[in-house]
C-alpha positions as CSV (number, residue, x, y, z in Angstrom):
1,X,-86.9,-91.6,47.7
2,X,-86.1,-88.7,45.6
3,X,-82.6,-87.4,45.8
4,X,-81.6,-83.9,47.1
5,X,-81.0,-81.5,44.8
6,X,-77.3,-80.2,44.8
7,X,-77.0,-76.9,46.5
8,X,-80.1,-77.2,48.8
9,X,-79.2,-76.1,52.0
10,X,-79.8,-79.6,53.8
11,X,-77.5,-80.9,51.3
12,X,-74.1,-81.6,52.0
13,X,-71.6,-80.3,50.2
14,X,-68.5,-82.7,48.8
15,X,-65.1,-81.0,48.1
16,X,-63.1,-82.9,45.0
17,X,-59.7,-83.9,46.3
18,X,-56.7,-82.3,44.4
19,X,-53.1,-83.4,44.9
20,X,-50.1,-81.6,45.2
21,X,-49.0,-81.9,41.6
22,X,-52.2,-80.6,40.3
23,X,-52.0,-77.1,42.4
24,X,-48.0,-77.0,41.4
25,X,-49.2,-77.0,37.5
26,X,-51.4,-74.5,37.9
27,X,-49.4,-72.1,40.2
28,X,-46.9,-72.2,37.1
29,X,-49.0,-71.4,34.3
30,X,-49.9,-68.1,35.3
31,X,-46.5,-66.4,35.6
32,X,-45.8,-68.0,32.1
33,X,-49.1,-66.4,31.0
34,X,-47.7,-63.0,32.5
35,X,-44.5,-63.6,31.4
36,X,-45.9,-64.1,27.9
37,X,-47.9,-60.5,27.9
38,X,-44.8,-58.8,29.5
39,X,-42.7,-60.2,26.0
40,X,-45.3,-59.0,24.0
41,X,-45.2,-55.9,25.0
42,X,-41.9,-55.1,25.5
43,X,-41.6,-56.3,22.0
44,X,-44.4,-54.3,21.1
45,X,-42.4,-51.3,22.7
46,X,-39.4,-52.0,21.4
47,X,-40.9,-52.4,17.7
48,X,-42.9,-49.0,17.9
49,X,-39.4,-47.6,18.9
50,X,-37.7,-48.9,16.2
51,X,-40.2,-48.0,14.0
52,X,-40.1,-44.4,15.2
53,X,-36.5,-44.3,15.0
54,X,-36.7,-45.7,11.5
55,X,-39.7,-42.9,10.7
56,X,-37.6,-40.1,12.2
57,X,-34.4,-40.8,10.9
58,X,-36.3,-41.2,7.6
59,X,-37.8,-37.8,8.3
60,X,-34.5,-36.5,8.9
61,X,-32.1,-38.0,6.9
62,X,-31.9,-35.1,3.9
63,X,-30.9,-32.6,6.8
64,X,-28.3,-34.7,7.6
65,X,-24.7,-34.5,5.9
66,X,-23.1,-37.1,4.0
67,X,-19.4,-38.2,4.8
68,X,-18.6,-36.5,1.5
69,X,-20.3,-33.4,2.5
70,X,-18.5,-33.4,5.3
71,X,-15.0,-33.9,3.8
72,X,-16.0,-30.8,1.6
73,X,-16.7,-28.7,4.3
74,X,-15.7,-25.5,2.3
75,X,-16.8,-21.9,4.0
76,X,-16.8,-18.6,2.3
77,X,-13.6,-17.0,2.7
78,X,-12.4,-13.2,2.2
79,X,-10.1,-12.2,-0.3
80,X,-7.3,-10.7,0.7
81,X,-5.5,-7.7,-1.1
82,X,-1.6,-7.3,-0.1
83,X,0.9,-4.6,-1.0
84,X,4.5,-5.4,-2.4
85,X,6.0,-5.3,0.8
86,X,3.4,-7.5,2.5
87,X,0.7,-5.1,4.2
88,X,-3.0,-6.2,4.2
89,X,-4.6,-3.2,2.3
90,X,-8.3,-4.5,2.4
91,X,-10.3,-7.7,1.7
92,X,-13.4,-8.4,-0.4
93,X,-16.2,-10.6,1.2
94,X,-19.3,-11.7,1.8
95,X,-18.5,-13.1,4.8
96,X,-15.4,-11.2,6.4
97,X,-13.7,-14.5,7.5
98,X,-9.6,-14.9,6.8
99,X,-8.8,-18.6,7.2
100,X,-6.3,-19.3,10.3
101,X,-4.3,-22.7,10.5
102,X,-4.5,-24.5,13.8
103,X,-1.0,-23.9,14.0
104,X,-1.6,-20.4,13.6
105,X,-4.2,-20.3,16.5
106,X,-2.6,-18.9,20.0
107,X,-2.8,-21.4,23.0
108,X,-4.7,-18.9,25.2
109,X,-7.6,-18.6,22.4
110,X,-7.5,-22.3,22.8
111,X,-7.5,-22.2,26.3
112,X,-10.4,-19.9,26.8
113,X,-12.7,-21.4,24.5
114,X,-12.7,-24.8,26.2
115,X,-12.2,-23.5,29.4
116,X,-15.8,-22.0,28.8
117,X,-17.4,-24.1,26.1
118,X,-16.1,-28.0,26.3
119,X,-13.8,-28.5,29.3
120,X,-14.0,-32.3,27.7
121,X,-13.4,-31.9,24.1
122,X,-10.4,-34.0,23.8
123,X,-12.1,-36.7,26.2
124,X,-15.7,-37.1,24.7
125,X,-16.4,-38.3,20.8
126,X,-18.9,-35.4,19.8
127,X,-21.2,-35.4,22.7
128,X,-21.3,-35.2,26.2
129,X,-23.8,-37.7,27.7
130,X,-23.6,-35.9,31.1
131,X,-24.7,-32.4,29.1
132,X,-26.9,-34.3,27.3
133,X,-29.0,-35.8,29.7
134,X,-29.3,-32.5,31.6
135,X,-30.7,-31.0,28.5
136,X,-33.3,-33.7,27.9
137,X,-34.2,-33.1,31.6
138,X,-34.9,-29.3,31.0
139,X,-36.6,-30.6,27.8
140,X,-39.2,-32.7,30.0
141,X,-39.2,-30.0,33.0
142,X,-39.9,-26.6,30.6
143,X,-40.7,-28.2,27.7
144,X,-38.0,-27.0,25.6
145,X,-34.1,-26.8,25.4
146,X,-32.9,-24.6,27.5
147,X,-28.9,-24.5,27.6
148,X,-26.2,-26.9,28.4
149,X,-24.9,-30.6,26.6
150,X,-23.9,-28.2,23.0
151,X,-19.9,-29.6,23.1
152,X,-17.7,-27.5,20.5
153,X,-18.3,-30.0,17.6
154,X,-21.9,-29.8,18.4
155,X,-21.7,-25.9,18.3
156,X,-19.7,-26.8,15.1
157,X,-22.2,-29.0,13.2
158,X,-25.2,-26.1,14.6
159,X,-23.0,-23.3,12.9
160,X,-22.3,-25.2,9.3
161,X,-25.5,-27.1,9.3
162,X,-28.7,-26.3,11.4
163,X,-29.0,-22.9,12.7
164,X,-30.0,-22.3,15.9
165,X,-33.5,-23.1,16.2
166,X,-34.0,-24.3,20.0
167,X,-36.0,-27.9,18.8
168,X,-35.3,-31.6,20.1
169,X,-35.2,-32.4,16.1
170,X,-32.4,-29.9,16.0
171,X,-30.6,-31.5,19.0
172,X,-30.4,-34.6,17.6
173,X,-29.4,-33.4,13.9
174,X,-26.4,-32.1,15.9
175,X,-25.5,-35.3,18.0
176,X,-25.5,-37.4,15.0
177,X,-24.1,-35.0,12.8
178,X,-20.9,-34.6,15.4
179,X,-20.1,-38.1,15.7
180,X,-19.9,-38.4,11.9
181,X,-17.4,-34.9,12.3
182,X,-15.7,-36.7,15.0
183,X,-15.0,-39.6,12.8
184,X,-13.7,-37.5,9.6
185,X,-11.6,-35.0,11.7
186,X,-8.8,-34.6,14.4
187,X,-9.8,-32.8,17.7
188,X,-7.3,-29.9,16.1
189,X,-9.0,-30.1,12.9
190,X,-12.7,-29.7,14.8
191,X,-11.3,-26.5,16.7
192,X,-9.9,-25.3,14.0
193,X,-12.7,-25.0,11.8
194,X,-15.0,-23.6,14.9
195,X,-12.6,-21.0,15.7
196,X,-12.7,-20.2,11.7
197,X,-16.3,-20.7,11.4
198,X,-17.9,-18.8,14.1
199,X,-19.8,-15.2,14.0
200,X,-18.1,-12.6,16.6
201,X,-20.6,-10.2,15.4
202,X,-20.0,-6.8,13.8
203,X,-18.9,-8.0,10.5
204,X,-16.4,-10.3,11.9
205,X,-16.1,-14.2,10.8
206,X,-13.8,-16.5,12.8
207,X,-11.0,-15.5,14.9
208,X,-8.2,-13.8,13.1
209,X,-11.0,-11.5,11.5
210,X,-12.5,-10.5,15.1
211,X,-9.1,-9.9,16.0
212,X,-8.3,-7.5,13.4
213,X,-11.8,-5.8,13.9
214,X,-11.9,-5.4,17.6
215,X,-8.3,-5.0,17.9
216,X,-6.6,-4.4,15.0
217,X,-4.1,-6.9,15.6
218,X,-2.5,-9.8,13.9
219,X,-4.2,-13.3,15.9
220,X,-1.0,-14.3,17.2
221,X,-0.7,-10.7,19.3
222,X,-3.8,-11.3,21.3
223,X,-3.3,-11.2,25.0
224,X,-5.2,-13.0,27.7
225,X,-7.4,-10.5,28.1
226,X,-8.4,-10.4,24.5
227,X,-8.9,-13.5,24.1
228,X,-10.8,-13.7,26.8
229,X,-13.2,-11.2,25.4
230,X,-13.3,-12.6,22.1
231,X,-14.5,-16.3,22.8
232,X,-17.0,-14.3,25.5
233,X,-18.8,-13.0,22.3
234,X,-19.5,-16.1,21.0
235,X,-22.1,-16.9,23.5
236,X,-24.5,-14.1,21.9
237,X,-22.2,-11.6,19.5
238,X,-25.1,-9.2,19.5
239,X,-26.0,-9.3,23.5
240,X,-22.2,-9.0,24.1
241,X,-21.4,-6.4,21.8
242,X,-18.1,-4.8,22.7
243,X,-19.1,-1.9,20.6
244,X,-22.9,-1.6,21.5
245,X,-23.0,-2.8,24.8
246,X,-18.9,-2.7,26.6
247,X,-20.3,-3.2,30.1
248,X,-21.9,-6.4,29.5
249,X,-18.7,-7.8,27.1
250,X,-16.6,-6.4,30.0
251,X,-18.5,-9.0,32.4
252,X,-18.9,-11.7,29.8
253,X,-14.9,-11.5,29.3
254,X,-14.6,-11.9,33.2
255,X,-16.6,-14.7,33.3
256,X,-14.4,-16.3,30.8
257,X,-11.4,-15.4,32.9
258,X,-12.8,-16.8,36.0
259,X,-13.4,-19.5,34.0
260,X,-9.9,-20.4,32.7
261,X,-9.1,-19.8,36.3
262,X,-11.0,-22.6,37.5
263,X,-9.4,-24.7,34.6
264,X,-5.7,-23.7,35.8
265,X,-5.3,-21.7,32.6
266,X,-4.4,-18.3,34.5
267,X,-3.1,-17.7,38.0
268,X,-5.3,-15.9,40.5
269,X,-3.0,-12.8,40.3
270,X,-3.5,-12.4,36.5
271,X,-7.2,-13.2,36.9
272,X,-7.4,-10.2,39.3
273,X,-5.3,-8.5,37.4
274,X,-7.3,-8.7,33.9
275,X,-10.6,-8.1,35.6
276,X,-10.1,-4.9,36.0
277,X,-8.8,-3.9,32.8
278,X,-10.7,-1.6,30.4
279,X,-11.8,-3.3,27.0
280,X,-9.1,-1.5,24.9
281,X,-10.7,-1.5,21.7
282,X,-8.6,-0.3,18.6
283,X,-11.6,-0.8,15.9
284,X,-10.9,-1.3,12.7
285,X,-14.0,-1.4,9.8
286,X,-13.5,-3.9,7.6
287,X,-15.9,-2.3,5.2
288,X,-13.7,0.9,4.8
289,X,-10.5,1.2,2.9
290,X,-8.1,2.1,5.1
291,X,-5.1,2.4,2.8
292,X,-4.8,3.6,-0.8
293,X,-8.8,3.1,-1.4
294,X,-8.5,4.4,-5.1
295,X,-5.9,1.8,-6.0
296,X,-8.0,-1.1,-4.2
297,X,-11.1,-0.3,-6.2
298,X,-8.8,-0.4,-9.1
299,X,-8.0,-3.7,-8.4
300,X,-11.3,-4.8,-7.5
301,X,-12.5,-3.5,-10.6
302,X,-9.9,-6.0,-12.5
303,X,-10.8,-9.3,-10.2
304,X,-14.3,-8.6,-11.4
305,X,-13.2,-9.2,-14.7
306,X,-11.0,-11.5,-13.9
307,X,-13.1,-13.8,-11.6
308,X,-14.9,-15.5,-14.7
309,X,-12.0,-16.5,-16.8
310,X,-10.5,-17.9,-13.4
311,X,-13.7,-19.4,-12.3
312,X,-13.7,-17.9,-9.4
313,X,-15.8,-15.9,-6.9
314,X,-13.7,-12.8,-5.5
315,X,-16.0,-11.9,-2.6
316,X,-15.6,-15.6,-1.2
317,X,-13.2,-18.0,-2.5
318,X,-10.3,-16.6,-0.2
319,X,-7.8,-15.7,-2.6
320,X,-4.6,-13.8,-2.1
321,X,-4.2,-10.9,-4.5
322,X,-0.4,-9.9,-4.0
323,X,-0.3,-6.1,-5.7
324,X,2.1,-3.3,-7.0
325,X,1.7,-1.1,-4.8
326,X,4.5,0.3,-1.8
327,X,2.8,1.7,1.1
328,X,6.0,3.6,1.7
329,X,5.2,5.5,-1.8
330,X,1.9,5.4,-1.1
331,X,2.3,7.5,2.5
332,X,4.9,9.9,1.2
333,X,2.5,10.5,-1.7
334,X,-0.2,11.2,0.6
335,X,1.9,13.6,2.4
336,X,2.6,15.5,-0.8
337,X,-0.8,16.1,-1.2
338,X,-1.8,17.2,2.5
339,X,1.4,19.2,2.6
340,X,0.5,21.5,-0.3
341,X,-3.3,21.3,-1.5
342,X,-4.5,23.6,1.2
343,X,-2.6,26.3,0.5
344,X,-3.6,25.7,-3.5
345,X,-7.3,25.5,-2.5
346,X,-7.2,28.7,-0.5
347,X,-5.7,30.5,-3.9
348,X,-8.6,28.7,-6.4
349,X,-11.5,29.8,-3.5
350,X,-9.7,33.7,-3.3
351,X,-10.0,34.2,-6.8
352,X,-12.1,37.1,-8.6
353,X,-14.1,35.1,-10.7
354,X,-15.3,33.1,-7.4
355,X,-16.1,36.4,-6.2
356,X,-19.9,36.7,-7.3
357,X,-20.1,32.7,-6.8
358,X,-19.2,33.1,-3.4
359,X,-22.0,35.7,-2.5
360,X,-24.5,33.6,-3.7
361,X,-24.2,30.4,-2.1
362,X,-23.6,28.8,1.1
363,X,-20.0,28.2,2.7
364,X,-21.0,24.6,2.3
365,X,-22.0,24.3,-1.1
366,X,-19.5,27.2,-2.1
367,X,-16.8,24.7,-0.7
368,X,-18.2,22.2,-2.5
369,X,-18.2,23.6,-6.2
370,X,-14.7,25.0,-6.1
371,X,-13.0,21.7,-4.7
372,X,-9.5,21.3,-6.5
373,X,-9.5,17.8,-7.4
374,X,-5.9,15.8,-8.4
375,X,-4.7,12.6,-9.6
376,X,-1.7,11.8,-8.9
377,X,0.4,8.2,-10.0
378,X,3.9,6.8,-9.7
379,X,4.8,3.6,-11.9
380,X,8.2,1.8,-12.1
381,X,8.9,2.5,-16.0
382,X,10.9,-0.8,-15.9
383,X,8.2,-3.5,-15.3
384,X,5.3,-1.4,-15.1
385,X,4.3,-1.7,-11.5
386,X,2.3,0.7,-10.0
387,X,3.9,1.9,-6.7
388,X,1.3,4.7,-5.5
389,X,-2.1,5.9,-6.6
390,X,-4.2,9.0,-5.3
391,X,-6.9,9.4,-7.6
392,X,-9.0,11.8,-5.8
393,X,-9.2,14.4,-2.6
394,X,-11.6,11.9,-0.7
395,X,-12.7,8.6,-1.4
396,X,-15.4,8.6,0.5
397,X,-17.1,11.7,-0.8
398,X,-15.9,10.7,-4.8
399,X,-14.9,7.6,-5.6
400,X,-14.1,8.6,-9.2
401,X,-10.9,7.3,-9.8
402,X,-9.3,10.6,-12.2
403,X,-5.8,8.4,-12.5
404,X,-7.9,5.7,-14.3
405,X,-11.4,7.3,-15.6
406,X,-10.4,11.3,-16.3
407,X,-9.8,12.0,-19.4
408,X,-8.5,15.7,-19.7
409,X,-6.4,17.7,-22.4
410,X,-2.5,17.4,-21.3
411,X,-1.8,21.1,-22.6
412,X,2.2,21.4,-22.7
413,X,2.7,17.8,-21.1
414,X,1.6,16.6,-24.6
415,X,4.7,18.4,-26.3
416,X,7.3,15.0,-25.7
417,X,5.4,13.5,-28.4
418,X,5.7,16.1,-30.9
419,X,9.8,16.6,-30.1
420,X,10.0,12.7,-30.1
421,X,8.7,12.2,-33.8
422,X,10.5,15.0,-34.6
423,X,13.9,13.7,-33.2
424,X,13.2,10.2,-34.9
425,X,12.5,11.8,-37.9
426,X,15.9,13.2,-38.5
427,X,15.7,16.6,-36.9
428,X,18.0,17.9,-33.9
429,X,17.9,19.2,-31.0
430,X,19.8,21.7,-32.5
431,X,16.7,22.9,-35.3
432,X,15.6,26.1,-35.4
433,X,12.3,27.6,-35.9
434,X,10.8,30.9,-35.7
435,X,9.6,31.7,-32.3
436,X,6.8,34.1,-34.1
437,X,3.4,34.4,-34.4
438,X,1.2,32.1,-37.0
439,X,-2.6,31.6,-38.2
440,X,-3.9,28.3,-37.9
441,X,-7.1,27.0,-39.7
442,X,-9.0,24.9,-37.3
443,X,-10.9,21.7,-38.5
444,X,-14.2,23.8,-38.6
445,X,-12.9,26.3,-40.6
446,X,-12.3,29.0,-37.9
447,X,-9.1,30.8,-37.2
448,X,-6.6,30.3,-34.7
449,X,-3.5,32.4,-33.6
450,X,-1.7,30.3,-30.6
451,X,0.7,32.4,-28.0
452,X,3.3,31.6,-25.7
453,X,2.6,31.2,-22.1
454,X,4.2,34.6,-21.2
455,X,2.9,36.1,-24.9
456,X,6.8,36.5,-25.8
457,X,8.2,36.5,-29.2
458,X,11.8,35.9,-31.0
459,X,13.6,34.7,-33.1
460,X,15.2,31.5,-34.6
461,X,15.3,29.1,-31.7
462,X,16.6,25.8,-31.5
463,X,14.5,22.7,-30.3
464,X,15.9,22.1,-27.1
465,X,15.4,25.7,-26.2
466,X,11.9,25.6,-27.4
467,X,10.9,22.8,-25.3
468,X,12.6,23.8,-22.0
469,X,10.6,27.1,-22.4
470,X,7.5,25.3,-23.4
471,X,7.3,27.4,-26.4
472,X,3.9,27.2,-27.8
473,X,4.9,29.1,-31.1
474,X,7.7,26.9,-32.3
475,X,5.9,23.8,-31.5
476,X,2.7,24.7,-33.9
477,X,5.6,25.5,-36.7
478,X,7.0,22.0,-35.8
479,X,4.0,19.8,-35.9
480,X,3.3,21.7,-39.3
481,X,6.6,20.3,-40.7
482,X,6.6,17.0,-39.0
483,X,2.4,16.3,-39.7
484,X,-0.3,16.0,-36.8
485,X,-0.6,12.5,-37.6
486,X,2.8,11.0,-37.5
487,X,2.6,13.0,-33.7
488,X,-1.0,10.9,-33.2
489,X,0.9,7.5,-34.5
490,X,3.8,8.2,-31.8
491,X,1.7,8.9,-29.1
492,X,-0.8,5.9,-30.3
493,X,2.7,3.9,-30.3
494,X,3.6,4.8,-26.8
495,X,0.0,4.1,-25.5
496,X,-1.7,6.7,-25.2
497,X,-5.5,4.8,-26.5
498,X,-8.1,8.1,-26.2
499,X,-9.0,9.9,-29.5
500,X,-6.0,12.3,-30.6
501,X,-7.6,14.7,-33.1
502,X,-4.7,15.3,-35.7
503,X,-4.9,18.8,-36.1
504,X,-1.8,21.8,-35.5
505,X,-3.4,22.6,-32.1
506,X,-2.3,18.7,-30.9
507,X,0.9,20.4,-30.6
508,X,-0.4,22.1,-27.5
509,X,-2.0,19.3,-25.7
510,X,-5.6,19.7,-27.0
511,X,-6.5,15.9,-27.0
512,X,-7.4,14.4,-24.0
513,X,-5.2,11.7,-22.3
514,X,-5.7,9.4,-19.0
515,X,-3.5,10.4,-16.6
516,X,-2.2,6.8,-16.2
517,X,-1.8,6.5,-19.9
518,X,0.2,9.6,-19.9
519,X,2.5,8.6,-17.3
520,X,3.5,5.3,-18.5
521,X,3.8,6.7,-21.8
522,X,7.2,9.1,-20.1
523,X,8.1,6.0,-18.4
524,X,9.7,4.8,-22.2
525,X,12.0,7.8,-21.8
526,X,13.2,6.3,-18.3
527,X,13.5,2.7,-20.0
528,X,15.5,3.0,-23.2
529,X,12.7,3.2,-25.3
530,X,10.9,0.1,-23.7
531,X,6.9,0.3,-22.9
532,X,5.7,-2.1,-20.1
533,X,2.3,-1.6,-19.6
534,X,0.6,-0.6,-15.9
535,X,0.5,-3.4,-13.8
536,X,-1.4,-3.4,-10.3
537,X,-1.8,-7.2,-9.9
538,X,1.3,-9.3,-9.5
539,X,-0.3,-12.3,-9.0
540,X,-3.2,-14.4,-7.3
541,X,-3.0,-17.3,-5.4
542,X,-6.3,-19.4,-4.3
543,X,-6.9,-20.7,-0.7
544,X,-4.4,-23.3,-1.1
545,X,-1.8,-21.1,-2.1
546,X,-1.6,-22.4,-5.5
547,X,-0.8,-19.7,-8.0
548,X,-4.0,-19.4,-10.7
549,X,-3.0,-15.6,-12.3
550,X,0.5,-14.2,-12.9
551,X,0.8,-10.8,-14.4
552,X,4.3,-11.0,-16.3
553,X,5.9,-7.9,-18.0
554,X,6.1,-7.4,-21.3
555,X,8.3,-5.2,-22.6
556,X,7.9,-3.4,-26.0
557,X,9.8,-1.1,-27.8
558,X,8.3,2.1,-29.3
559,X,11.6,4.2,-29.6
560,X,15.1,3.5,-30.6
561,X,17.6,3.9,-27.7
562,X,19.5,7.0,-29.9
563,X,15.9,8.8,-29.9
564,X,15.2,8.2,-26.5
565,X,18.3,9.3,-25.4
566,X,18.2,12.3,-26.7
567,X,14.7,13.2,-26.0
568,X,15.5,12.6,-22.7
569,X,18.3,15.0,-22.1
570,X,16.1,17.8,-23.5
571,X,13.7,16.8,-21.2
572,X,16.4,17.0,-18.3
573,X,17.3,20.4,-19.4
574,X,13.4,21.3,-18.1
575,X,14.1,20.3,-14.8
576,X,17.6,22.1,-14.5
577,X,17.1,25.2,-16.5
578,X,13.4,25.4,-17.5
579,X,10.0,25.8,-16.6
580,X,10.3,22.6,-14.1
581,X,13.5,24.4,-12.5
582,X,11.4,24.9,-8.8
583,X,12.2,21.1,-8.3
584,X,16.1,22.5,-8.1
585,X,16.1,25.1,-6.6
586,X,13.1,25.6,-4.6
587,X,12.4,21.8,-3.3
588,X,15.6,20.8,-3.5
589,X,15.7,17.5,-5.3
590,X,19.0,16.9,-7.4
591,X,18.7,13.2,-8.1
592,X,18.6,13.0,-12.1
593,X,15.1,13.9,-13.6
594,X,13.6,14.7,-16.5
595,X,9.7,15.9,-17.0
596,X,7.6,18.7,-18.6
597,X,4.7,21.1,-17.1
598,X,1.3,21.7,-18.9
599,X,-1.4,23.7,-18.5
600,X,-4.1,24.3,-20.3
601,X,-6.8,27.1,-21.7
602,X,-7.5,29.7,-18.9
603,X,-5.7,27.3,-16.5
604,X,-8.7,24.8,-16.6
605,X,-5.8,22.1,-16.3
606,X,-2.5,21.9,-14.3
607,X,0.1,19.1,-14.9
608,X,3.7,17.8,-14.3
609,X,4.8,14.5,-15.4
610,X,8.4,13.5,-15.2
611,X,10.3,10.7,-14.1
612,X,14.2,9.4,-12.9
613,X,15.5,6.5,-13.9
614,X,13.8,4.6,-11.4
615,X,10.0,6.3,-10.9
616,X,8.0,7.7,-13.4
617,X,5.2,9.7,-11.8
618,X,2.8,12.5,-12.8
619,X,0.0,15.0,-11.3
620,X,-3.1,16.3,-12.8
621,X,-4.7,19.3,-10.8
622,X,-8.1,20.8,-11.5
623,X,-11.7,21.0,-11.0
624,X,-14.4,18.1,-11.9
625,X,-16.4,20.5,-13.9
626,X,-14.1,21.7,-16.8
627,X,-16.2,25.3,-16.9
628,X,-14.4,26.1,-13.4
629,X,-10.4,27.1,-13.6
630,X,-8.0,27.3,-11.0
631,X,-7.4,30.8,-11.8
632,X,-4.7,33.4,-13.8
633,X,-1.1,32.4,-12.7
634,X,-2.3,28.6,-11.7
635,X,-0.1,26.9,-13.7
636,X,1.4,23.7,-13.8
637,X,4.9,24.4,-12.6
638,X,3.1,26.4,-9.7
639,X,0.2,23.9,-9.0
640,X,1.1,20.6,-9.7
641,X,5.2,20.7,-9.9
642,X,5.1,20.8,-5.5
643,X,3.5,17.6,-5.4
644,X,5.9,15.9,-7.9
645,X,9.0,17.5,-6.4
646,X,8.3,16.7,-2.4
647,X,6.9,13.1,-3.2
648,X,10.1,12.2,-5.2
649,X,12.3,14.1,-2.1
650,X,10.7,11.9,0.7
651,X,11.2,8.6,-1.4
652,X,14.6,9.2,-2.3
653,X,15.4,10.5,0.8
654,X,13.8,8.0,2.6
655,X,12.7,5.0,1.2
656,X,15.7,2.0,0.6
657,X,15.2,0.7,-3.2
658,X,18.1,-0.2,-6.0
659,X,19.2,3.1,-7.4
660,X,19.5,3.2,-11.6
661,X,20.9,5.6,-13.7
662,X,19.8,6.8,-17.3
663,X,20.9,4.5,-20.0
664,X,23.6,6.4,-22.5
665,X,23.0,5.1,-26.0
666,X,26.6,4.3,-27.7
667,X,25.2,5.4,-30.8
668,X,24.5,9.2,-29.7
669,X,27.1,11.5,-29.2
670,X,27.8,15.3,-28.7
671,X,28.5,18.0,-31.9
672,X,29.2,21.3,-31.8
673,X,27.1,23.1,-34.7
674,X,26.9,26.3,-36.6
675,X,23.2,27.2,-35.7
676,X,23.5,29.4,-38.7
677,X,24.1,26.7,-41.3
678,X,23.3,23.6,-38.8
679,X,26.8,22.5,-40.2
680,X,29.8,21.5,-37.9
681,X,31.1,24.7,-36.1
682,X,34.3,26.0,-36.8
683,X,37.0,28.2,-34.9
684,X,35.2,31.2,-36.5
685,X,31.1,30.3,-36.0
686,X,30.0,33.1,-33.8
687,X,26.6,31.0,-32.5
688,X,27.3,27.6,-31.9
689,X,25.4,24.9,-30.0
690,X,26.3,21.3,-28.7
691,X,23.8,19.1,-29.3
692,X,23.4,15.3,-29.4
693,X,23.1,13.4,-32.3
694,X,23.3,10.1,-33.8
695,X,25.1,8.9,-37.0
696,X,22.2,9.5,-38.8
697,X,21.5,12.8,-38.7
698,X,25.3,14.5,-37.8
699,X,26.2,16.9,-40.2
700,X,29.2,15.3,-42.0
701,X,30.3,18.9,-43.3
702,X,31.9,21.8,-41.8
703,X,30.1,25.5,-41.8
704,X,31.1,26.8,-45.1
705,X,30.1,30.2,-44.5
706,X,32.2,31.2,-41.3
707,X,35.7,29.8,-42.6
708,X,37.8,33.0,-41.4
709,X,38.0,34.7,-44.9
710,X,36.1,36.8,-46.4
711,X,35.5,35.5,-50.1
712,X,33.9,38.8,-51.7
713,X,37.4,41.5,-50.6
714,X,39.5,37.4,-51.3
715,X,41.2,38.2,-48.1
716,X,41.3,36.5,-44.9
717,X,38.4,38.2,-42.4
718,X,37.2,36.4,-38.9
719,X,33.7,37.2,-37.7
């Protein structure tokens, strides 16, 4: 009988018999396989994640800062220039930033910042977990980073290193760097850096510069409204610019104020009051030099020359430059110009020589071509420090500094060099020369016949009278005796560096000089024969307060005290009784003073240079185009002297400083001489004068002509 095949429909299926233990083993094998599979998947994901992190880290590591770099955060800081009385004159910068330590940042600024940007600043460790989560939710929802999540520390890292590109990569870089910053710096140091590095727009970088830019205030003078406005600008310096968008800026300010209210930093009453206020801006343009522009530019040029030797960058290294300028002196100098310049300008434009020119030009062109210019400088003759400087009428129109750069003929203001050479070589104030015409031969062979200013002539004239009246004929005769080359040597020794042509015309100031050098040379007479070169930069400190440059005056004796005393006495006569007399009788300045007027041919240049025991100052007035003249009668005593006199009177009446006196030399004494014989006068000499002498040139013999006896008749006769 055949066996039926298995599975046949008529066959019977026999099921295998399984025990309970076998079923349990099969059940446990399946989860084990799934667990291994899950573990493998998780391990793979973890590995890939770690690999991604490693790859990502290596891809950005070059963009992250090392700890050494984080410890050397060194933003560009503006160099600040200060006056001698502590006023900020100007800043030189690529980024207009004045660094302010945390201790000097007012509480209302900190409150406004943290209330608006990071209320949990003192609690987190560089990143705000909730904010970061919110930012990444926005990333997946909107496909980009949209606000939120940035702490003050993260904003600092962005400003320092990463810019404003809206990408997840930048955000991660910020987070990593922020954690590093928090490890490296204290919370207060981070706030300090943040407020000094942030850009507040309109050439204001850092909170101190912003306070000056928008309110012309020091940082500690900001009120709550002003602090809120500045912090509000940080959200978008261009968008919320209070200059271009004042209404937008005001709304943003009020948002900051509301956050300060919500953070219990101001009261409801304060908020209700402050939100109604206008912005009340007091704009200060950091690019415009507000005070003493010619002096500040003079400082900048010197700093440019110094920066290589000092190994500094004057626009980025945060230097503090302390200068000699006194803002009160500067103010009175500018006031004296304002008081007198319009009258002089009007007289110049109304001269007959300009009548035809006025008809051919437009008013604007005529005014430009006939504008009177000037140079005015004052310095301390004892230490050389420049106290005030005006190099022209309008710095914005012309930056050419006529005090330090112009070379102009000094006219008779050069004569003190001639008289100094004469006195130092044995002549006395009583020495006489003919006040008569003379014919001179110029270097080119042409003849020159000098004249006195008023065309006058006279007889024998003492030198003290000749300088007091500024007699040209006597000066020319004197220089021919002393010799022009000797006079040139004295001028060079006294600080004149320009080319001096040693001819007889030099007596009348025909060789050009620089105004600052001429004033400095006059200061020798006020400083007992010592010359101190002009100083404008007193010292320079680096950003840490270390002195890296100091300008110490170096007096150099160029004249003996005796010569200085005698020439100064002669020059005092000019102010008291001569061409400088208006200083006394018109301008009412009665302090000790000496000086000299100067006028060149055709009234092209007008000068007055003078000094007191404390100040040497000089004024030049003329046209930049030397072919144009000031016009008939516009001499130094008329044009330049009023500026000098008004300045000196204002300074001595209004400014508090130590007042000195002229130093008299013990080697100089007064002696009466007979003008006819130049010997000691007797009771019978009809024409005598008292003059100052030294033991070297004092006459040792009595007049032997006027003795009281008629020697021809052997009988006593009194003249």
